[in-house]
N, C-alpha and C positions, 0 to 999 in steps of 0.2 A: 398821443403818448401818455402812458399811464403815470399818474402822479406818484412821486416817491413818498412813501409813508415813513420808512425807517432809514435813517442814516447811521451806519455802524462805523464808529471812529476807533481805529486800532493803531496805537503807537507801536513802533517796532524798532528793535535794535539787536542785530546779530543772532537771531534765532529763526532762520528761514523754515526749517523743518517743522517747528512748532507753529509758526505762522500758517503754513499750509494746513496743518491740522485744524487750526482755528477757522480758516476759510471754509474748510470742508463741513464745518458745523453750521454754516450760514446758507440758507437756501438761495439758489440762483433764481431770483424773481425780479421782475421789472419794477416792483414797488420798493425794492431794497437797494440802497446805495451803500457800497462798502468803500471806505476811505482808509487806506494804509498811509500813515504818516511816518516815514522812516527817518530816524534820528541819526543819520550819517553812519549807517552800517558799513562794515569793512569791504564787503563784496557786492557792490550794487548789481553788477551784471548777472551774477549767479542768482541773486534774489529775484530779479526781474524775470529770469528764465524760468524759475520755479513757479512764479505766479502765472506767467504766460502759459506754461504747460497745462494749467488747469482749464484753460479755455473759457474762463469766466467773463461774461459781458457786463457784469454789474460791479466790477472791482476797479478802483482807481489807485495807482501807486504814485506817491509823491516823495521824492528823495530830497531831504532837507539838510541844511547846515546843522552842525552840532548845536543843540539847544536844550537837551534833556527831554524827559517825557512830557513835562508840562507844556513846553513849546510845541511838541508834536501834536498834543491834544488840541491846543489852541488853533493851530493851523487846520486840523481836521474839522473842528467846529466851524471855522470860517468858510469851509467848503461844503458844509452839510446843507442839503436841499430838502430833506425830509421833514415831515411834521414832527417826528420824534427823533431825538438823538440818543443812541445807545453806545456806551463806552465799553470796550473790551480790550484786555491786555493780550498781546500776541501769543503768550505762552499759556493762555487759558482757552476755554471753548464753551459753546452753548450746549445745553441739553437737547435731546432729540425733540422734545415738545415745546421748546422755548418760543418759537415764532407763532405757534398756535396759541400759547399763553399770551404773548404780546398782542396778538390780533384781537383778543377779547377786550382789550383796553384801547384800541386804536382810536375810538371815537370818544374816549373819556375827556371830560373838561378839566381834569387834574393838571397841575403843573409838573408833578413828579408821580410816577408809579413805582412802588417798591416791590421787589420779589425776593424770594429766598435763594440760597445758593448751596451747593455742596462742595467738597474738596477732595482732591486726589493727588497722589504722587505722580509727577509728570511722566516718569519712565514706565512705571509698572501699571498705573491706573488704579492702584490700591487705594481705598478710601483713607483719608486722614482728617484731621480737625484743624480748621483755620477760621478765624473770626467767628467763633460760635456766638459771640455776644450779639451780632446783628440778627441772626435767626432767632435767638432767644427774645430779642426785643420785638421782632415781628410777631412771634407767637403770643407773647403777652398782650400785645395790642389787639390781635384778632380775638382773643378770649375776652378781654375787658377793654372796650374802646372808651378811653377817657383821656383827659389832658396829660396825666402823668405817663400813661403808657405810650401816648403819641410822642411826648418829649423824649422818651427812651429811644425812639427811632431817630428823631430829628437831631439829637445831640450825640448819639453813640454810633450811628451808621454813617461814617465819614469816608466811605470808599465809593468810587464812581460807578462800579460795575453792578449788575443785577438791578438796574433801574432803567426806566424810560424818562427822559427829560423832554418836556415840550420845547421845541426849537425856538418858538416865538418868545417863551418865557426867558430863556437864556439870553436871547438877543436884546430883549427889553431892558434887562438889568445889566447887560454887558459883562456877565460873569466870565472870568478867565482863570485858568490855572496859574499858580506860581511857577515861574520858569527858573526852578532851582534844582539842586542835585538830587533831592529826595523829599518825600512827604509833600509833593507838589499838589496833591489832590485834597488834602484835609480842609483847607480854608475855602476852596472852591465848593466842596460838597456841603459843608456846614452853612455856608452863605446861601446856597440854593435851598437847602432844607428849611431854613428859618425865614426865607422870603416867599416861599410857595404859598399861594392863596388857598389852594386845595390840593390834597394828596390822596392817593389811593394805595391800599396795601393788599398784596396778593399772597396767598399761601403757596403758590406755584414755585417750584424750583426751576430756574431758567439758566443757571450759570454754574460752571465748574471752575473753581480757582485751584491752581496747582501749586505744589511745592517743588521747587527746582533748585538744586545746589548751584551756587554761582549767580543766582538772580540777585537783583539789588536788595530785595527785602530779606534774603537769606545770608547775605554777606556782611562782614564787619569792616567798616571803613570809617576812619577818623572824621573826615569832613562830612560824610553823609550823616553820621551820627550827630555831629554838632549842628548841622542844618536841621535835622529832625527835632533837636532840642529847641531850636529857635521857633519852629512851627508849633511845638507843644506849648511854648510860652504864649504865642499869639492866640492859639486856640483857647487856652485857659483864661486869658484876659477877655477874650470875646464872650465866652459863656458867662463869665462873671458880669459883664456889661449887660447881658441879656437876662440877668436875674437868676441864673442857674449855676451857682458855684459848685454844686454837687457833681457836675460833669467835668470839672477840671481834670486835666491829665496829671498823673502822679510824677511830678518833676524830679522828685528825689530818686526815683528808679532810673532816670536817665543819668543822673550824677553817679549813681552806684555802678552802672555799666561803663561809664567813662573811666571810673577808677579801676574797674576790673580789667579792662582791655589796655588802657593807656597810662594808668598810674595817677598819682596825686596831683601832679601839675595839670593834667587834663581835667580832672575833677574840679580843681580850683578855677579853671577857665569857665566851666559851666556855672559855678556859683557866682562868679564875677559878672557873667553875662545876665543871669537872673536879677542880680542886684541892680545892674545898670538899667534894666527894663522894669524895675520897681515891682517885682513879684517874688514871693517867697518860694524857695525850693521845696517847702513843705506843703505847697498847694496840692490839693487832690489826694491827700493821705487818708481821708475819711472813707472807710469801707462799711457797707451795710452787711448784715449777717448773711443775706442771700448772696451777695457778691463774693463773700469769703468762701461760702459752701461751693458756689459755682466754680471759683478759681481753683479750689482744692480738688474738686472732682475732675476738672479738665487736666490739671497737672499730672494726674495719675495715668492719663492716657498716653501711651508711648508715641502715638501718632499726632500729638497736639503741637501746633506751632502758632503762637499768638502774634502773628506779624503779617 
């Protein structure tokens, strides 16, 4: 029996058609294990029938009790048998060359391998702009490999996709996602980034992240926003403890959005929460000239979404 090299962990909730698209971007190979961790979707039978209709032999479907995406990813990790774990969201997909690019690093001794991504509208496939900051950080590092540009990746690239994580590395440290409503991946990824003994960085584009109306990152929800603010506080305190306050998240922008969508009372809730956790809402306000220029240029793009 061929050894499993890649375990692809896909959390899923109520988007079976997009899940099928995602699965179709993954080769049917005996060295690839595909784990779908379903976060209590509404129509289990339909989803199972859609997956079954593909006739895939390397796909496992696990229907879970409701626990949010972090719980689903944790279950997926616990079932992973591959040398490398690769996380993918069900509404995203891999590029046509992704697994050839992964294969070039399968014998790497790195704990994490970082790749670039592109972005598209999920319905039309038209290119858009999401998370340009991580591609910019990768490009800067590949041009000038030093501690500063490496830190730009370690502290700014806090999404789990477009990466290969060594399974034994994750198990050694016992890293787990937060099992919360939103932003469950931030502390998991930054903890992995800063504990990795060795990393590799590739210029290859392996992943397409999509923009989908109604998805968690595209919707406004009071409790999801407040949960995200709590994660921003934890992240900011973490980077300060690591001696890198320049990577603090701009907490005041969270307060501003709370006021915009839910009014003064909600904004005061955020300020009180920050005070109780001994951090200033003005943390992370310092911009470099380069960041301001990049932010301005991106904001002029009608297809830009920084989320």
